[in-house]
N, CA, C and O of each residue as an XYZ file, in Angstrom:
884
protein
N      50.863    -89.372    -70.775
C      51.460    -87.736    -70.736
C      51.678    -87.379    -69.498
O      50.964    -87.567    -68.513
N      52.944    -86.727    -69.608
C      53.571    -86.303    -68.273
C      52.992    -85.037    -67.679
O      52.855    -84.072    -68.430
N      52.647    -84.944    -66.446
C      52.359    -83.782    -65.645
C      52.926    -83.428    -64.541
O      53.684    -84.148    -63.890
N      52.570    -82.215    -64.239
C      53.518    -81.583    -63.027
C      52.693    -80.930    -62.414
O      52.263    -79.977    -63.064
N      52.222    -81.063    -61.265
C      50.968    -80.235    -60.007
C      51.741    -79.365    -59.301
O      52.713    -79.650    -58.601
N      51.182    -78.089    -59.551
C      51.704    -77.097    -58.555
C      50.560    -76.529    -57.804
O      49.788    -75.800    -58.428
N      50.329    -76.781    -56.451
C      49.538    -76.754    -55.189
C      49.744    -75.330    -54.650
O      50.909    -74.981    -54.459
N      48.665    -74.389    -54.358
C      49.073    -73.379    -53.726
C      47.775    -72.887    -52.600
O      46.656    -73.135    -53.049
N      47.792    -72.356    -51.480
C      46.565    -71.837    -50.792
C      46.590    -70.904    -51.087
O      47.644    -70.469    -51.552
N      45.365    -70.019    -50.976
C      45.274    -68.401    -50.990
C      44.888    -67.938    -49.518
O      44.062    -68.533    -48.826
N      45.739    -66.555    -49.039
C      45.124    -66.372    -47.573
C      44.640    -64.803    -48.102
O      45.209    -64.340    -49.090
N      43.698    -64.101    -47.492
C      43.678    -62.862    -47.425
C      43.253    -62.569    -48.547
O      43.398    -61.364    -48.756
N      42.555    -63.386    -49.803
C      42.286    -62.879    -51.194
C      41.359    -63.899    -51.598
O      41.525    -65.017    -51.109
N      40.377    -63.711    -52.433
C      39.427    -64.797    -53.125
C      40.316    -65.561    -54.129
O      41.408    -65.127    -54.497
N      39.883    -66.509    -54.470
C      40.611    -67.605    -55.637
C      40.514    -67.143    -57.209
O      41.328    -67.119    -58.132
N      38.964    -66.746    -57.054
C      38.914    -65.991    -58.293
C      40.070    -64.604    -58.907
O      40.799    -64.500    -59.893
N      39.856    -64.008    -58.132
C      41.091    -62.770    -58.548
C      42.852    -63.703    -58.555
O      43.635    -63.576    -59.496
N      43.002    -64.151    -57.919
C      44.063    -64.775    -57.775
C      44.687    -65.795    -58.582
O      45.901    -65.990    -58.631
N      43.560    -66.613    -59.386
C      43.612    -67.181    -60.495
C      43.783    -66.279    -61.582
O      44.771    -66.240    -62.315
N      42.753    -65.541    -61.651
C      43.070    -64.215    -62.664
C      44.599    -63.589    -62.821
O      45.289    -63.418    -63.826
N      44.769    -63.404    -61.860
C      46.044    -62.738    -61.954
C      47.168    -63.869    -62.432
O      47.936    -63.497    -63.319
N      47.286    -64.875    -62.047
C      47.898    -65.948    -62.129
C      47.739    -66.419    -64.066
O      48.605    -66.923    -64.781
N      46.583    -66.086    -64.359
C      46.445    -66.403    -65.846
C      47.210    -65.463    -66.716
O      47.736    -65.880    -67.748
N      47.303    -64.121    -66.321
C      47.361    -62.963    -66.847
C      48.942    -63.065    -67.220
O      49.451    -62.528    -68.203
N      49.619    -63.848    -66.260
C      51.374    -64.219    -66.077
C      51.679    -65.005    -66.834
O      52.719    -65.022    -67.492
N      50.521    -66.019    -66.848
C      50.614    -67.917    -67.981
C      50.619    -66.703    -69.336
O      51.727    -66.360    -69.750
N      49.664    -66.238    -69.829
C      49.470    -65.701    -71.199
C      50.341    -64.883    -71.384
O      50.121    -64.383    -72.488
N      51.342    -64.387    -70.873
C      52.206    -63.435    -71.304
C      53.765    -64.239    -71.104
O      54.815    -63.599    -71.156
N      53.723    -65.546    -70.899
C      55.008    -66.649    -70.875
C      54.727    -67.366    -72.574
O      53.787    -67.301    -73.367
N      55.660    -67.833    -72.584
C      55.768    -68.630    -73.909
C      56.349    -70.099    -73.675
O      57.425    -70.367    -73.141
N      55.501    -70.904    -74.137
C      55.924    -72.703    -73.742
C      56.642    -72.942    -74.851
O      56.672    -72.301    -75.902
N      57.296    -74.046    -74.493
C      57.786    -75.496    -76.164
C      56.404    -75.427    -76.387
O      55.486    -74.906    -75.754
N      56.475    -76.256    -77.732
C      55.274    -76.706    -78.214
C      55.046    -78.259    -77.432
O      55.958    -79.064    -77.241
N      53.882    -78.421    -77.115
C      53.226    -79.611    -76.323
C      52.590    -79.203    -75.142
O      51.676    -79.792    -74.564
N      53.210    -78.018    -74.782
C      52.858    -78.047    -73.578
C      51.880    -76.688    -73.114
O      51.796    -75.580    -73.643
N      51.218    -77.225    -71.960
C      49.562    -76.277    -71.520
C      49.739    -76.118    -70.046
O      50.577    -76.553    -69.257
N      48.778    -75.426    -69.935
C      48.830    -74.957    -68.500
C      47.521    -74.884    -68.124
O      46.904    -73.863    -68.431
N      46.978    -75.739    -67.534
C      45.459    -75.594    -66.557
C      45.205    -75.892    -65.090
O      45.633    -76.723    -64.288
N      44.461    -75.026    -65.062
C      43.654    -74.801    -63.891
C      42.994    -76.284    -63.134
O      42.932    -77.168    -63.988
N      42.726    -76.538    -62.397
C      42.213    -77.788    -61.880
C      41.861    -77.898    -60.150
O      42.685    -77.259    -59.495
N      41.156    -78.355    -59.596
C      40.833    -78.217    -58.046
C      40.034    -77.273    -58.205
O      39.571    -76.988    -59.310
N      39.719    -76.570    -56.988
C      38.611    -75.272    -56.716
C      38.555    -74.469    -57.661
O      37.410    -74.174    -58.004
N      39.558    -73.902    -58.332
C      39.648    -73.277    -59.163
C      38.656    -73.307    -60.428
O      38.103    -72.408    -61.061
N      38.657    -74.677    -60.533
C      38.048    -75.623    -62.031
C      36.581    -75.504    -61.349
O      35.720    -74.891    -61.981
N      36.348    -75.910    -60.433
C      34.876    -76.074    -59.470
C      34.392    -74.590    -59.758
O      33.454    -74.381    -60.528
N      34.992    -73.688    -59.184
C      34.060    -72.328    -58.845
C      33.998    -72.081    -60.230
O      32.786    -71.993    -60.425
N      34.614    -71.899    -61.408
C      34.675    -71.655    -62.241
C      33.056    -72.399    -63.641
O      32.658    -71.809    -64.645
N      32.688    -73.416    -63.236
C      31.780    -74.485    -63.456
C      30.750    -73.877    -62.650
O      29.778    -73.393    -63.230
N      30.836    -73.832    -61.286
C      29.495    -73.812    -60.501
C      29.117    -72.154    -60.897
O      28.182    -71.685    -60.247
N      29.642    -71.427    -61.706
C      29.654    -70.089    -61.467
C      28.630    -69.834    -62.484
O      27.591    -69.174    -62.489
N      29.211    -70.525    -63.302
C      27.848    -71.019    -64.738
C      26.566    -71.843    -64.437
O      25.476    -71.563    -64.936
N      26.751    -72.759    -63.682
C      25.610    -73.155    -63.405
C      24.537    -72.343    -62.516
O      23.346    -72.582    -62.714
N      24.883    -71.467    -61.619
C      24.419    -70.727    -60.322
C      24.069    -69.509    -61.827
O      22.878    -69.481    -61.514
N      24.099    -68.977    -62.538
C      23.919    -67.613    -63.418
C      22.959    -68.498    -64.228
O      21.924    -67.861    -64.417
N      22.897    -69.867    -64.845
C      21.866    -69.843    -65.007
C      20.357    -70.193    -64.235
O      19.187    -69.893    -64.473
N      20.999    -70.923    -63.276
C      19.737    -70.784    -62.165
C      19.033    -69.344    -61.763
O      17.830    -69.088    -61.733
N      20.038    -68.571    -61.496
C      19.227    -67.047    -61.691
C      18.004    -67.106    -62.539
O      16.785    -67.236    -62.428
N      18.985    -66.938    -63.494
C      18.024    -66.236    -64.221
C      16.898    -67.637    -64.698
O      16.011    -67.265    -65.467
N      16.872    -68.539    -64.476
C      15.340    -69.328    -64.530
C      14.619    -69.276    -63.359
O      13.559    -69.887    -63.226
N      15.166    -68.515    -62.401
C      14.148    -68.559    -60.988
C      13.989    -67.267    -61.371
O      13.134    -66.816    -60.609
N      14.300    -66.501    -62.053
C      13.290    -64.888    -62.322
C      12.417    -65.421    -63.164
O      11.234    -65.351    -62.830
N      12.632    -65.834    -63.970
C      11.899    -66.330    -65.151
C      10.866    -66.846    -64.735
O       9.805    -66.263    -64.958
N      10.871    -67.891    -64.125
C       9.921    -68.796    -63.336
C       8.945    -67.824    -62.470
O       7.716    -67.812    -62.538
N       9.708    -67.070    -61.698
C       8.902    -65.937    -60.687
C       7.744    -65.294    -61.408
O       6.595    -65.163    -60.986
N       8.394    -64.802    -62.919
C       6.994    -63.605    -63.882
C       6.545    -64.833    -64.021
O       5.452    -65.059    -63.502
N       7.171    -65.843    -64.669
C       5.307    -66.861    -65.092
C       4.472    -67.142    -64.284
O       3.292    -67.166    -64.635
N       4.886    -67.469    -62.817
C       4.316    -67.995    -61.862
C       3.299    -66.585    -61.518
O       2.192    -66.858    -61.053
N       3.667    -64.932    -61.749
C       2.685    -64.564    -60.980
C       1.806    -63.680    -62.522
O       0.983    -62.779    -62.357
N       2.125    -64.074    -63.572
C       1.532    -63.546    -65.001
C      -0.458    -63.970    -64.899
O      -1.358    -63.211    -65.262
N      -0.639    -65.490    -64.253
C      -1.828    -65.741    -64.384
C      -2.492    -65.229    -63.042
O      -3.711    -65.070    -62.978
N      -1.731    -65.000    -62.070
C      -2.177    -64.561    -60.553
C      -2.936    -62.700    -61.185
O      -4.096    -62.500    -60.823
N      -2.436    -61.856    -61.810
C      -2.706    -60.832    -62.194
C      -3.614    -60.631    -63.912
O      -4.165    -59.597    -64.289
N      -3.540    -61.715    -64.551
C      -3.941    -62.070    -65.870
C      -3.213    -60.584    -66.605
O      -3.976    -59.881    -67.268
N      -2.148    -60.269    -66.502
C      -1.404    -59.106    -66.931
C       0.063    -59.321    -67.117
O       0.591    -59.793    -66.110
N       0.944    -59.088    -68.215
C       2.367    -58.783    -68.238
C       3.129    -57.437    -67.730
O       4.325    -57.469    -67.437
N       2.350    -56.258    -67.650
C       2.822    -55.622    -66.859
C       2.965    -55.322    -65.294
O       3.888    -54.856    -64.625
N       2.041    -55.649    -65.068
C       2.197    -55.723    -63.067
C       3.266    -56.863    -63.004
O       4.300    -56.719    -62.351
N       3.016    -57.862    -63.621
C       4.407    -58.860    -63.185
C       5.430    -58.261    -63.274
O       6.235    -58.610    -62.410
N       5.917    -57.210    -64.189
C       6.932    -56.859    -64.436
C       7.387    -55.684    -63.385
O       8.500    -55.443    -62.919
N       6.355    -55.160    -63.221
C       6.531    -54.043    -61.996
C       7.364    -55.114    -61.027
O       8.569    -54.914    -60.875
N       6.874    -55.990    -60.520
C       7.404    -57.061    -59.296
C       8.580    -57.337    -59.468
O       9.432    -57.070    -58.621
N       8.942    -58.138    -61.010
C       9.933    -58.530    -61.360
C      10.835    -57.477    -61.284
O      11.897    -57.968    -61.666
N      11.047    -56.133    -60.966
C      11.675    -54.897    -60.885
C      12.361    -55.034    -59.585
O      13.393    -54.386    -59.409
N      11.841    -55.910    -58.528
C      12.211    -55.265    -56.941
C      13.975    -56.375    -56.905
O      14.782    -56.334    -55.976
N      14.106    -57.150    -58.057
C      15.189    -58.057    -58.032
C      16.375    -56.992    -58.101
O      17.140    -56.811    -57.154
N      16.471    -56.192    -59.508
C      17.364    -54.985    -59.453
C      17.445    -54.625    -58.123
O      18.460    -54.784    -57.445
N      16.550    -54.211    -57.779
C      16.725    -52.926    -56.312
C      16.932    -53.814    -55.394
O      17.003    -53.150    -54.360
N      17.095    -55.078    -55.090
C      17.760    -55.712    -54.185
C      18.855    -56.409    -54.406
O      19.033    -57.307    -53.582
N      19.697    -56.303    -55.280
C      21.354    -56.484    -55.907
C      22.062    -55.294    -55.829
O      23.268    -55.212    -56.064
N      21.196    -54.173    -55.438
C      21.857    -52.977    -55.310
C      22.289    -53.319    -53.971
O      23.486    -53.292    -53.684
N      21.285    -53.680    -53.025
C      21.659    -53.875    -51.433
C      22.607    -54.977    -51.365
O      23.543    -54.615    -50.653
N      22.811    -56.406    -51.880
C      23.843    -57.269    -52.031
C      24.940    -56.453    -52.614
O      25.967    -56.361    -51.942
N      24.901    -56.078    -53.324
C      26.351    -55.450    -53.888
C      27.317    -54.391    -52.553
O      28.511    -54.472    -52.263
N      26.511    -53.693    -52.118
C      27.267    -53.139    -51.233
C      27.525    -53.549    -49.925
O      28.339    -52.966    -49.209
N      26.688    -54.798    -49.471
C      26.521    -55.194    -48.134
C      27.935    -56.026    -48.498
O      28.882    -56.173    -47.725
N      27.855    -56.429    -49.590
C      29.317    -57.522    -49.717
C      30.385    -56.611    -49.690
O      31.333    -56.929    -48.970
N      30.476    -55.173    -50.528
C      31.336    -54.323    -50.179
C      32.053    -53.991    -49.113
O      33.256    -54.057    -48.861
N      30.487    -53.374    -48.127
C      30.966    -53.000    -46.953
C      31.583    -54.050    -45.793
O      32.337    -53.821    -44.847
N      31.061    -55.087    -46.176
C      31.909    -56.690    -45.372
C      33.018    -56.921    -45.851
O      33.529    -57.834    -45.203
N      33.719    -56.550    -46.710
C      34.628    -57.133    -47.324
C      34.619    -58.596    -48.234
O      35.568    -59.103    -48.831
N      33.480    -58.992    -48.144
C      33.357    -60.511    -48.671
C      33.256    -60.407    -50.072
O      32.635    -59.562    -50.716
N      33.828    -61.211    -50.415
C      33.914    -61.464    -52.217
C      33.120    -62.260    -52.469
O      32.736    -63.055    -51.611
N      32.530    -62.264    -54.058
C      31.079    -63.122    -54.651
C      31.838    -64.033    -54.804
O      32.969    -64.078    -55.287
N      30.917    -65.097    -54.196
C      31.232    -66.605    -54.092
C      30.017    -67.567    -54.483
O      28.899    -67.087    -54.670
N      30.230    -68.752    -54.586
C      29.236    -69.385    -55.189
C      28.116    -69.318    -53.639
O      26.946    -69.565    -53.932
N      28.313    -69.075    -52.375
C      27.434    -68.975    -51.544
C      26.835    -67.532    -51.676
O      25.658    -67.304    -51.398
N      27.516    -66.779    -52.020
C      26.353    -65.562    -52.510
C      25.683    -65.735    -53.329
O      24.458    -65.725    -53.210
N      26.152    -65.891    -54.136
C      25.281    -66.210    -55.687
C      24.028    -67.148    -55.444
O      23.048    -67.150    -56.190
N      24.193    -68.121    -54.075
C      23.073    -68.616    -53.671
C      22.085    -67.894    -53.169
O      20.873    -68.022    -53.338
N      22.826    -66.939    -52.386
C      21.850    -66.205    -51.441
C      21.230    -65.206    -52.312
O      20.084    -64.914    -51.969
N      21.755    -64.502    -53.521
C      20.858    -63.653    -54.620
C      19.755    -64.774    -54.875
O      18.570    -64.465    -54.993
N      20.081    -65.734    -54.932
C      18.809    -66.543    -55.590
C      17.814    -66.669    -54.839
O      16.644    -66.521    -55.190
N      18.209    -66.953    -53.741
C      16.987    -67.002    -52.517
C      16.593    -65.601    -52.061
O      15.763    -65.366    -51.182
N      17.350    -64.610    -52.826
C      16.832    -63.107    -52.591
C      15.884    -63.165    -53.622
O      14.773    -62.998    -53.118
N      15.822    -63.300    -54.654
C      14.777    -63.527    -55.908
C      13.388    -63.448    -55.667
O      12.556    -62.721    -56.210
N      13.223    -64.460    -54.606
C      11.687    -65.379    -53.837
C      11.711    -64.093    -53.223
O      11.287    -63.052    -53.725
N      12.188    -64.221    -52.207
C      11.847    -63.171    -51.213
C      11.545    -61.647    -51.130
O      10.939    -61.018    -50.262
N      12.231    -61.170    -52.455
C      12.199    -59.774    -53.011
C      10.619    -59.760    -54.059
O       9.889    -58.771    -53.993
N      10.277    -60.870    -54.911
C       9.239    -61.058    -55.462
C       7.910    -61.265    -54.656
O       6.745    -60.932    -54.877
N       8.477    -61.890    -53.717
C       6.930    -61.819    -52.786
C       6.692    -60.546    -52.209
O       5.518    -60.187    -52.116
N       7.556    -59.831    -51.820
C       7.206    -58.159    -51.163
C       6.304    -57.723    -52.295
O       5.093    -57.893    -52.153
N       6.656    -57.312    -53.130
C       6.332    -56.904    -54.400
C       5.048    -57.751    -54.568
O       3.971    -57.164    -54.470
N       5.059    -58.481    -54.701
C       3.734    -59.518    -55.173
C       2.514    -59.094    -54.209
O       1.358    -58.962    -54.612
N       2.951    -58.893    -52.827
C       1.949    -58.427    -51.637
C       1.163    -57.118    -51.899
O      -0.050    -56.918    -51.977
N       2.353    -56.191    -52.024
C       1.691    -54.702    -52.333
C       1.057    -54.357    -53.526
O      -0.036    -53.810    -53.671
N       1.961    -54.781    -54.476
C       0.683    -54.676    -56.272
C      -0.717    -55.178    -55.780
O      -1.639    -54.402    -55.527
N      -0.786    -56.316    -55.685
C      -1.708    -57.546    -55.034
C      -3.051    -56.757    -54.294
O      -4.262    -56.810    -54.512
N      -2.439    -56.207    -53.578
C      -3.715    -55.064    -52.552
C      -4.163    -53.817    -53.320
O      -5.304    -53.440    -53.587
N      -2.715    -53.157    -53.669
C      -3.423    -52.110    -54.500
C      -4.257    -52.070    -55.966
O      -4.870    -51.160    -56.524
N      -4.036    -53.278    -56.281
C      -4.469    -54.136    -57.458
C      -6.342    -54.113    -57.252
O      -7.273    -53.667    -57.923
N      -6.212    -54.866    -55.924
C      -7.859    -55.195    -55.415
C      -8.427    -53.732    -55.165
O      -9.399    -53.298    -55.783
N      -7.696    -52.974    -54.149
C      -8.544    -51.477    -54.081
C      -8.499    -51.305    -55.596
O      -9.358    -51.959    -56.189
N      -7.887    -50.751    -56.163
C      -8.285    -50.131    -57.555
C      -9.673    -50.512    -58.296
O     -10.508    -49.732    -58.754
N      -9.690    -51.978    -58.289
C     -10.682    -52.440    -58.463
C     -12.092    -52.737    -58.171
O     -12.984    -53.444    -58.640
N     -11.863    -51.570    -56.813
C     -13.550    -51.242    -56.344
C     -13.734    -49.890    -56.568
O     -14.534    -49.306    -55.838
N     -13.065    -49.180    -57.564
C     -13.349    -47.779    -58.016
C     -13.209    -47.261    -57.759
O     -13.801    -46.211    -58.008
N     -12.129    -47.388    -56.844
C     -11.538    -46.179    -56.166
C     -10.072    -45.510    -57.215
O      -9.318    -46.291    -57.797
N      -9.953    -44.459    -57.263
C      -8.961    -43.842    -58.128
C      -7.471    -44.404    -57.749
O      -7.267    -44.989    -56.685
N      -6.698    -44.225    -58.487
C      -5.500    -44.502    -58.882
C      -4.578    -44.529    -57.776
O      -3.967    -45.529    -57.399
N      -4.482    -42.857    -57.054
C      -3.698    -42.388    -56.370
C      -3.967    -42.897    -54.824
O      -3.166    -43.161    -53.926
N      -5.510    -42.935    -54.868
C      -5.687    -42.912    -53.424
C      -5.865    -44.447    -53.212
O      -6.247    -44.831    -52.107
N      -5.573    -45.483    -54.352
C      -5.770    -46.968    -54.063
C      -4.334    -47.523    -53.873
O      -4.167    -48.674    -53.469
N      -3.226    -46.641    -54.190
C      -1.673    -46.543    -54.202
C      -1.557    -46.132    -53.052
O      -0.535    -46.609    -52.557
N      -2.107    -45.463    -52.348
C      -1.971    -44.588    -51.111
C      -2.499    -45.678    -49.724
O      -1.749    -46.136    -48.862
N      -3.768    -45.866    -49.824
C      -4.029    -47.286    -49.285
C      -3.468    -48.628    -49.331
O      -3.615    -49.352    -48.347
N      -2.896    -49.011    -50.271
C      -2.382    -50.025    -50.483
C      -0.944    -50.366    -50.014
O      -0.443    -51.457    -49.741
N      -0.479    -49.237    -50.001
C       0.676    -48.932    -49.642
C       0.972    -49.053    -47.644
O       1.861    -49.588    -46.981
N       0.009    -48.442    -47.354
C      -0.237    -48.102    -46.103
C      -0.900    -49.632    -45.569
O      -0.737    -49.756    -44.355
N      -1.491    -50.620    -46.104
C      -1.892    -51.806    -45.250
C      -0.636    -52.470    -45.534
O      -0.007    -52.950    -44.591
N      -0.209    -52.554    -46.680
C       0.965    -53.505    -46.812
C       2.488    -53.202    -46.181
O       3.320    -54.110    -46.170
N       2.795    -51.908    -45.672
C       4.020    -51.328    -45.412
C       4.304    -52.172    -43.972
O       5.425    -52.575    -43.663
N       3.220    -52.347    -43.233
C       3.490    -53.512    -41.976
C       3.888    -54.446    -41.961
O       4.985    -54.673    -41.449
N       2.779    -55.809    -42.794
C       3.307    -56.832    -42.941
C       4.686    -56.718    -43.604
O       5.611    -57.335    -43.075
N       4.897    -56.062    -44.601
C       6.326    -55.945    -45.438
C       7.273    -56.190    -44.461
O       7.944    -57.217    -44.356
N       7.305    -55.226    -43.758
C       8.338    -54.590    -43.132
C       8.610    -55.452    -42.036
O       9.780    -55.491    -41.656
N       7.365    -56.483    -41.175
C       7.606    -57.508    -40.277
C       8.347    -58.603    -40.687
O       9.296    -59.078    -40.063
N       7.791    -59.103    -42.018
C       8.574    -60.013    -42.536
C       9.835    -60.035    -43.045
O      10.502    -61.068    -43.099
N      10.278    -58.790    -43.488
C      11.377    -58.284    -43.931
C      12.434    -58.747    -42.805
O      13.427    -59.454    -42.978
N      11.959    -58.160    -41.586
C      12.730    -57.702    -40.349
C      13.084    -59.283    -39.845
O      14.246    -59.637    -39.644
N      11.818    -60.259    -39.655
C      12.145    -61.552    -38.924
C      13.025    -62.277    -40.161
O      13.416    -63.394    -39.822
N      13.450    -61.855    -41.625
C      14.111    -62.597    -42.051
C      15.576    -62.000    -42.202
O      16.486    -62.817    -42.335
N      15.898    -60.571    -42.192
C      17.284    -60.139    -41.071
C      17.827    -60.804    -40.259
O      18.801    -61.551    -40.346
N      16.833    -60.386    -38.982
C      17.163    -60.876    -38.077
C      17.795    -62.466    -37.603
O      18.701    -62.777    -36.830
N      16.825    -63.307    -38.486
C      16.879    -64.268    -38.184
C      18.410    -64.929    -38.777
O      19.049    -65.801    -38.187
N      18.777    -64.326    -39.986
C      20.372    -64.680    -40.708
C      21.078    -63.897    -39.989
O      22.147    -63.855    -40.597
N      21.177    -63.181    -38.991
C      22.564    -62.305    -38.310
C      23.263    -62.863    -38.111
O      24.368    -62.868    -38.653
N      22.601    -64.047    -36.623
C      23.907    -64.607    -36.153
C      24.685    -65.717    -37.616
O      25.877    -65.987    -37.476
N      24.303    -66.008    -38.289
C      24.890    -66.401    -40.011
C      25.694    -65.574    -39.926
O      26.715    -65.831    -39.288
N      25.581    -64.713    -40.335
C      26.313    -63.712    -40.982
C      27.168    -63.323    -39.972
O      28.110    -62.909    -40.648
N      27.429    -63.198    -39.040
C      28.115    -62.618    -38.222
C      29.070    -63.887    -37.516
O      30.035    -63.622    -36.799
N      28.690    -65.155    -37.803
C      29.525    -66.160    -37.246
C      30.744    -66.052    -37.646
O      31.028    -65.514    -38.716
N      31.781    -66.644    -36.681
C      33.476    -66.465    -36.743
C      34.090    -67.893    -36.536
O      35.162    -68.228    -37.039
N      33.052    -68.976    -35.485
C      33.638    -70.067    -35.714
C      34.119    -71.090    -36.924
O      33.744    -70.998    -38.093
N      34.888    -71.933    -36.479
C      35.115    -72.796    -37.606
C      33.973    -73.802    -38.238
O      33.200    -74.404    -37.493
N      33.938    -73.907    -39.368
C      32.804    -74.855    -39.948
C      31.945    -73.740    -40.276
O      31.080    -74.085    -41.080
N      31.873    -72.427    -39.910
C      30.532    -72.045    -40.232
C      30.554    -70.480    -41.032
O      29.628    -69.787    -41.453
N      31.857    -70.300    -41.032
C      32.021    -69.197    -42.137
C      31.929    -69.560    -43.580
O      32.064    -68.594    -44.332
N      31.779    -70.443    -44.018
C      31.297    -70.598    -45.588
C      29.970    -70.316    -45.909
O      29.549    -70.256    -47.064
N      29.197    -70.112    -44.735
C      27.527    -69.385    -44.764
C      27.247    -68.128    -44.723
O      26.136    -67.601    -44.795
N      28.784    -67.404    -44.548
C      28.421    -66.071    -44.194
C      27.690    -65.397    -45.067
O      26.551    -64.945    -44.953
N      29.042    -65.342    -46.661
C      28.164    -64.849    -47.596
C      26.783    -64.942    -48.422
O      26.252    -64.379    -49.379
N      26.610    -65.585    -47.851
C      24.896    -66.359    -48.217
C      23.889    -65.696    -47.662
O      22.726    -65.475    -48.002
N      24.796    -65.313    -46.397
C      23.879    -64.715    -45.516
C      23.825    -62.847    -45.344
O      22.953    -62.039    -45.024
N      25.119    -62.773    -45.710
C      25.010    -61.285    -46.149
C      24.534    -61.098    -47.128
O      23.894    -60.051    -47.216
N      24.603    -61.990    -48.321
C      23.545    -61.978    -49.536
C      22.405    -61.500    -49.646
O      22.124    -60.516    -50.331
N      21.444    -62.319    -48.811
C      20.273    -62.084    -48.470
C      19.870    -60.814    -47.695
O      19.196    -59.869    -48.108
N      20.580    -61.045    -46.152
C      20.416    -59.519    -45.719
C      20.721    -58.441    -46.801
O      19.650    -58.019    -47.237
N      21.460    -58.026    -47.211
C      21.366    -57.168    -47.917
C      20.314    -56.626    -49.368
O      20.032    -55.499    -49.774
N      20.003    -57.759    -49.772
C      19.362    -57.899    -50.727
C      17.443    -57.656    -50.221
O      16.542    -57.063    -50.814
N      17.450    -58.348    -49.027
C      16.210    -57.851    -48.460
C      15.640    -56.779    -47.867
O      14.460    -56.442    -47.767
N      16.859    -56.188    -47.406
C      16.979    -54.898    -46.733
C      16.599    -53.750    -47.515
O      15.760    -52.884    -47.269
N      17.570    -53.939    -48.760
C      16.929    -53.094    -49.926
C      15.925    -53.006    -50.837
O      15.368    -51.990    -51.253
N      15.743    -54.101    -51.105
C      14.510    -54.467    -51.655
C      13.168    -54.046    -50.946
O      12.182    -53.652    -51.567
N      13.242    -54.179    -49.494
C      12.067    -53.619    -48.859
C      11.576    -52.297    -48.903
O      10.413    -51.896    -48.912
N      13.065    -51.444    -48.936
C      13.366    -50.086    -48.498
C      12.714    -49.257    -50.137
O      11.885    -48.353    -50.241
N      13.295    -49.822    -50.968
C      13.028    -49.575    -52.473
C      11.777    -49.923    -52.956
O      11.333    -49.007    -53.649
N      10.941    -50.977    -52.866
C      10.000    -51.711    -53.148
C       8.623    -50.843    -52.232
O       7.560    -50.869    -52.853
N       8.595    -50.370    -51.347
C       7.771    -49.579    -51.004
C       7.254    -48.159    -51.336
O       6.176    -47.614    -51.098
N       8.493    -47.694    -52.027
C       8.729    -46.689    -52.838
C       8.405    -46.738    -54.368
O       7.271    -46.520    -54.794
N       9.330    -46.997    -55.058
C       9.460    -47.438    -56.234
C       8.263    -48.275    -56.998
O       8.070    -48.037    -58.190
N       7.542    -49.153    -56.384
C       6.783    -49.778    -56.666
C       5.340    -48.921    -57.174
O       4.851    -48.736    -58.289
N       4.875    -48.452    -55.621
C       3.395    -47.424    -56.365
C       3.931    -46.535    -57.388
O       3.091    -46.351    -58.270
N       5.257    -45.787    -57.632
C       5.438    -45.062    -58.737
C       5.554    -45.615    -60.021
O       5.568    -44.992    -61.082
N       5.651    -47.047    -59.822
C       5.690    -47.630    -61.272
C       4.558    -47.939    -61.475
O       4.171    -47.931    -62.644
N       3.565    -48.350    -60.319
C       2.321    -48.625    -60.884
C       1.276    -47.975    -61.064
O       0.207    -48.397    -61.503
N       1.692    -46.346    -60.550
C       0.748    -44.896    -61.224
C       1.103    -45.094    -62.371
O       0.194    -45.280    -63.180
N       2.190    -45.121    -62.754
C       2.433    -44.928    -64.047
C       2.191    -45.902    -65.243
O       1.964    -45.512    -66.389
N       2.255    -47.077    -64.897
C       1.577    -48.200    -65.679
C      -0.325    -47.803    -66.198
O      -0.969    -47.543    -67.215
N      -0.541    -47.990    -64.701
C      -1.818    -47.690    -64.274
C      -2.588    -46.437    -65.042
O      -3.816    -46.469    -65.121
N      -2.042    -45.633    -65.452
C      -2.338    -44.674    -66.070
C      -1.896    -44.708    -67.886
O      -2.486    -44.177    -68.827
N      -1.304    -45.105    -67.878
C      -1.038    -45.634    -69.418
C      -2.368    -46.403    -69.523
O      -3.385    -46.141    -70.166
N      -2.089    -47.346    -68.771
C      -3.447    -48.571    -69.105
C      -4.694    -47.766    -69.483
O      -5.321    -48.037    -70.507
N      -5.057    -46.768    -68.650
C      -6.586    -46.286    -68.877
C      -6.643    -45.441    -69.953
O      -7.664    -44.930    -70.413
N      -5.502    -45.307    -70.349
C      -5.174    -43.914    -71.506
C      -5.297    -44.870    -72.728
O      -6.228    -44.572    -73.476
N      -4.688    -45.768    -73.030
C      -4.908    -46.651    -73.918
C      -6.302    -47.329    -74.343
O      -6.603    -47.535    -75.518
N      -7.340    -47.740    -72.943
C      -8.140    -47.812    -72.884
C      -9.443    -47.263    -73.634
O     -10.322    -47.771    -74.330
N      -9.062    -45.620    -73.021
C      -9.868    -44.647    -73.269
C      -9.848    -44.278    -74.656
O     -10.886    -43.757    -75.064
N      -8.873    -44.433    -75.509
C      -8.530    -44.157    -77.397
C      -9.311    -45.436    -77.582
O     -10.377    -45.272    -78.175
N      -8.976    -46.905    -77.144
C      -9.991    -47.851    -77.559
C     -11.404    -47.175    -77.805
O     -11.918    -46.762    -78.844
N     -11.855    -47.203    -76.497
C     -13.044    -47.025    -76.559
C     -13.395    -45.801    -77.530
O     -14.553    -45.956    -77.917
N     -12.967    -44.934    -77.931
C     -12.697    -44.078    -78.875
C     -13.174    -44.226    -80.315
O     -12.879    -43.375    -81.154
């Protein structure tokens, strides 16, 4: 089988967008019978890797949920913690857009790393609120007290993570730019997940706790 290879380098744009534009042009062209056009090289590797990383991201979320469930002996409280992941995605998307960084294999790897970081912050906060509420303290007071107790630890841990990755995110020397999308994704996700976790999780905890108490009272009656 005869083949004809066409090589090209991409500058000032991402390979995914360029390959999509080329594919649209190819789709509009008519080829003789037996002729076919296939992408190879880095384009093929990226498409294959995106699928694998997407599966890895889904597995990371599922495993994080399954690990938290035995800790709280509940399915509702772990759901609150898992919700910190979508909050982190907001930060990832914004920082990638603000820095002009394209979604890549490295940035998806950063998102997977961010899952563990964001979930750990939610776990710390929910666990503390849960412990205080079991002491017989009112839900509202337990949420306020737990949030105050864990505000500084969560903030300090997040700050350490962000400042540790700043040199990588700002790197411009040859050979280091490949890690920039990963660092940007982790920084954006960690920053947003931290801020929103300290506000959204207490609200969700209050809602679920009140609903649980209502159901328990109905069962008693």
